[in-house]
N, C-alpha and C positions, 0 to 999 in steps of 0.2 A: 626686833627681832631678826635674825635673817632666818628662813627655811628650812626647816629640820631634816638632816641627813639621818637615816635610819641604816643598821644593819648588827649582823650577829656573829659572835664568835663561840663557834661550834666545839664543845669540847672531843680531844681527839681519844679519850681514854673511854674504857668499858665502852666499847661501840664497834661496830662493823663497818667495812667499806660500802655493801648496800644501804645501810643504816643513813652515812653521812652523805653518800651520793644523793640521797633519796630528797635527802634536808637541801644539800645544796642548788640542786635543781629547782627546788619550790622556792626558794628563798630567792632566784633569780629571777624566775618565771614571775613572781610577786613586785619585782621592781625595785628590794631593798636597794642600797647604796652599796652597801659592802660585806663581805662574808671573809670573816677570818678563823684559823684554828690556832689551834696550843705549840709550842713548842718546847714536850719535854720527852725525857728518854724515859723515867719511870713515872707511873699516876703522882699526880700531888693531891690531888680529894681521897683521901681516906687509904686504904691498901694500895700500899706503890706496887707489888706485886699484880696489880689487874691488867689486861689488855692498853694498848697504847700503841695508838702509830707515831710515825716522823711525821713532821709538820710540812717540812718543806716538800715532802713528794706527797703526800696526801692534798693538798692545798694546790698544785701544780694539777693532779690529776683530776679535778674537778673542772678545771680550765677549758678545755676542749666542750663538754658537756653544759657551758651558760655562755651568755653572749652579754650581758650587762653590767651586772655586780664587781665591783672592783674586788681585787683577792688580796689575803696576803696572809701574815704570820702576828699575832696580838699577843706576845711580841716574840720575833726569834731572839736567843740567848746569843749575847755576842761573843761570848766565851765558848762556844760549841764550834765556831766556821772562821777560819782566816776570811780578814773582809774583803779580799779581792775576789776568793770563792762565793760569801753572799751577794755582793754585788753580780757575779755573772748569773748566780742561780735567779735574783730578781728581775736580770733582763732576759733571761729564756723565759720564764713564766711570762714575764711583759708579752715577748714575742707570741707564746704560745695562745694566750688573752687575746691578741689583738689591744694590744696596748692598757691594758686595766689591771697592772701590778700594781703594789704597794709594798715598800721595804719597810716592815715595822722591827723595830730593834729597840732592846733594852739591857741593861748591864750585866742580869741573871740573878739568880737569889736563891736556887735550889740545891744546897749542898751536896744531899745524898746522891743525886744521880749523877753529877761532877768525879764526885769518889768511886762510884760503882762503874763506872765508863775510864778511870783514868783521865781524867780530861781538867788542867789547871781550872782550878776555881778562884786564883789569884788571891792575897795574903791580907785582904778587908775589902770590905764596902768601895771604899774611897779609890783604894787599887782597881776595882772594877771598873767606875767612873772615870776614871781617867784613861782605864784602857777603851771604853765605851767612845767616850768624844776622840780621841785619836781615829779608833776605826771609821766613826762616823764623816770626818772629814775626809778619811780614804775614802771613801764608799761615795759619798757627793762627789766627788773628781771625777770619781771614773763613772757614774752613771750620765753628769754634764758630758763627759767626753774629754777631759781633761787628763796632765799626766796626775797621777798620784802621788806626790813625795811626802811621805809620812817616814818619820822616823824617830820611833819612841820604845821603849826596851820590850814592851810586848805585840806593839806594831811596827813593822816595817813592811813598805810599800815602794820600792825605789822607783819612778819615775814610771811604773806602768801604765800604759794605756788597755784601754780597753775595744772592742769592736765585735757585734755590731754595738748600736748605740742604742736606747731604750726606744720603740714605739713613740711611747708618749713624749709629748715636747719636754716636762719636768715629769721623770718618774719619782711620784712622792715618797719622800722617810718620814717615817712616824717614827715617834719615839715613846715610849712608855716608862712611866715613873715620875715621882715627885719630888726628887732628891732637891731643894732649893739652889744648893750653893754649886754641885755638877749637874746633875742632870737636866734642869732646867735652864742652864747655861747653854749646855749643847743644844738643845731644843731651839733656844733663840740663834744658835750660830747656823744650822745645819737644815732644821726637820721643817715639813710641812705641814704636820699635823701631829698634835700632842695628846696624849691619852691620861686619862687620869682614873683616879679611884674616890671613893669618900662624898660626903655632905654638900649641899649647897654654899655651906658658908668653908669648909675646907677648898673646895676648886673655886671660890672667889679670891682666897687669898693667894694660892696657888698661880693663879691667871695674873693676880697682881704682881706676882713676883717674876714671873714670865714677861710680863712686859716690861719691868723694869730692865730684866737683862737684853731686852729687846731694844732698848732706848741706848744703853750702853755700849751695846753691838754695832748699832746704826739700821738695827733693821726694822722695817716695819711691822706691827704685832697684826696686823691685819692679813698679813702673810700666811698666818699659820692657824691651822684650823686646829678648833678645841674640842674635845670628845670626851668623853665620860661612857665609863661598861657598870652597869648595872644585872642586876638577877631578877627574871622576871617572868610572871604564869599569869596571862589572861583568863578570868571567869567572871560571871554575874555575880556569884557569892563568894566572897572571899573564904569562906571556910574552905570551899570544892579548891578554890587557888592553893591553897594551905597543903589540902592533902595532895594535890600532884606534886607541888613540890617538894613535900617530905619523901614520898616515893621516888622521884628522880636522884634525891640525894641516897636515898637508901639502894638504891641500884647500883650505885658509886661508890658503896661500902664507905660512906663521910657521916660524918655529922650533922645533925640538924642543925645546929648553931653555927655550921659552917661562914653563913651569910647572916649579918646580926639585921638588916635591914632590905630583904628584897620587896622587887614591888609585886604585889600578889592583892587581884582585885579586878574589877569591871573595867572597860575601856577609857570612862572620863575620868578615872581616880588615875589612871596611867598615864592620861594627857596632861592632866594637874602636875601630876610630881615632874613630868617632861618639862612643862611649862616654867617651872621654877629655874632647871638649869639652863634652859635656852634665855631665861632674863636676865643672866649674868654673861651672856656671851659665850654659852657653849652651842655646838650647832650640831651637833652629832652624837647620837644616842646608841651604843651598842649594847645588846644583850648578848650574856656570855650564858650558854645553856647546856646543860648534861645531855648525853643519851640515856633514855628514850628523849629525842625531840620531839617537842610537844608544839603538835601540826595545827593545834587550835593558835595557841598563843602567835607564832609563826603568820596565820593568816588573819588575824585578828588586830594585829598590830597595823599590817596593810590594808585593812579593808574597813576599820572602826576609830584606831586611834592617827594613823597619819591625817586623815582630813582634819581631826578637832585639831592637828596643828598648824595646818594652814592657813585657820585662821588666825 
């Protein structure tokens, strides 16, 4: 097993700037590898009318307040922005953060926020994923300093180049999603990090598909970091962990069954669950965390669980 990386995706809904800022600064100070936030225009958990911040602005705002953690969206909705604009935003974040940006991108899935804002959602999932592949192809070229020559019905980048280049030698692109025919193929072609959801068995299968796409594309599969997003509360008493988790969901006006299998319990149990993913080749665990952000879980993941994963 490779050394585990750990990070957080802090929900951008039902929160405040001071709460988000303070949690971000704490996550950075504890030495975590990644800090992400969401990319939605309406709340996606519970009542869509709850407060929610725009993701790129929010994650960029914490860049000058942090010094270690890599920053990005998990994941940006490809439908929201022109891919040239997306690449430019990522490079701007990279410079503000002194080389710590990650460009996280996905095909988009939440139709109501598109309808509410007059944004084209595409005619089908396949249409959105074809658009995603073309967009990521163009963004990879722009981030690498090459001309982006993309001429697709929904993505046109006619030979544009961008300056400045990222500070990072290769600004990583993270693709989120598990579609086997399109999303994982796009990942194999262009991505540096893949993010998935689901059980150990599900991710084992998806990574085998990803490896097969890498072989077809003549890409070394070891070049792609594999990450999983989970939900977690660390307490010595599992019943107390459950209470904290349900209180957070209630604060976000969402159903208690929104997550069928959250990781709720003591550090040794959390480490055991993480090891099962590490054993199949996952290298990174990202904790998706609603506000109120759970300071105890953040600190105990760093101080108690991470050492268990180093052994």
